[in-house]
C-alpha positions as CSV (number, residue, x, y, z in Angstrom):
1,X,-9.5,10.5,22.7
2,X,-5.8,10.5,21.0
3,X,-7.0,7.4,19.0
4,X,-9.9,8.9,17.8
5,X,-7.8,11.9,16.4
6,X,-5.4,9.6,14.9
7,X,-8.2,7.9,12.9
8,X,-9.8,11.1,11.9
9,X,-6.5,12.5,10.5
10,X,-6.0,9.1,8.7
11,X,-9.3,9.3,7.3
12,X,-8.8,13.0,6.0
13,X,-5.6,12.1,4.5
14,X,-7.1,9.2,2.8
15,X,-10.1,11.3,1.3
16,X,-7.6,14.0,0.0
17,X,-5.2,11.4,-1.5
18,X,-8.1,9.6,-3.2
19,X,-9.6,13.0,-4.5
20,X,-6.2,13.9,-5.8
21,X,-5.7,10.7,-7.6
22,X,-9.3,10.9,-9.1
23,X,-8.6,14.5,-10.3
24,X,-5.2,13.4,-11.8
25,X,-7.1,10.6,-13.8
26,X,-9.8,12.8,-15.0
27,X,-7.3,16.1,-15.9
28,X,-5.3,13.6,-17.8
29,X,-5.5,14.4,-21.5
């Protein structure tokens, strides 16, 4: 159960980080 929670958190942070990077690239003038 704890392992699944860690995996879910890691996936969530990865998606957030990827979205932030993508937004940064798109918004760059």
